[in-house]
C-alpha positions in Angstrom: 10.2 10.0 -13.0 7.5 8.5 -10.7 5.9 10.2 -7.7 8.0 9.1 -4.6 4.9 9.5 -2.4 3.3 6.7 -4.3 6.3 4.2 -4.4 5.4 1.0 -2.7 8.9 -0.2 -3.0 10.3 2.5 -0.6 10.1 2.7 3.3 8.2 5.6 4.7 8.3 7.8 7.7 5.6 9.6 9.7 6.5 13.3 10.3 4.9 15.8 12.6 5.1 19.6 12.6 4.8 22.2 15.3 1.2 22.5 14.6 0.7 18.8 15.1 0.0 18.0 11.6 1.2 14.7 10.1 2.8 13.8 7.0 3.6 10.5 5.1 7.3 10.9 4.0 9.5 8.8 1.9 12.6 7.7 3.7 15.0 8.1 1.0 14.2 12.0 0.8 15.4 14.5 3.4 13.2 15.4 6.0 12.2 19.2 5.5 13.0 21.8 8.2 10.3 22.0 10.7 9.3 18.4 10.7 10.2 15.6 13.1 10.0 11.9 12.6 7.6 10.2 15.1 7.3 6.9 13.6 9.0 4.5 11.1 10.3 3.5 8.8 8.0 1.0 7.6 5.7 0.4 4.7 3.6 3.1 3.1 0.5 1.1 4.3 1.8 0.9 8.0 2.7 4.5 8.1 -0.7 5.4 6.7 -2.4 3.3 9.2 -0.3 4.8 12.0 -1.4 8.5 10.7 -5.0 7.4 10.6 -4.9 6.1 14.2 -3.0 9.0 15.5 -4.2 12.2 13.9 -7.9 12.4 15.1 -8.2 16.2 15.0 -7.1 17.6 11.7 -7.2 21.3 12.9 -3.8 22.9 13.5 -2.8 23.1 17.2 -2.9 26.9 17.1 -6.6 26.8 16.1 -7.4 24.2 18.6 -5.6 26.3 21.2 -7.4 29.5 20.2 -10.8 27.7 20.2 -9.9 26.2 23.6 -9.3 29.8 25.0 -12.5 31.2 23.5 -14.5 28.5 25.0 -13.0 29.0 28.5 
């Protein structure tokens, strides 16, 4: 069986979790608990481009919040 995360024949979704972390997700596979669809479906390349444009700060939200509190 091939890796479903590298199948260019499938449609993909972009998911986000509560920490505002992004994931590229194959549409045929059930979205895991704790994740929300925020974009798609579309091609793997389209969804990857969306993630690259949208996810500018890789730090989890809880870390960003903690650092902001420490700086304030």
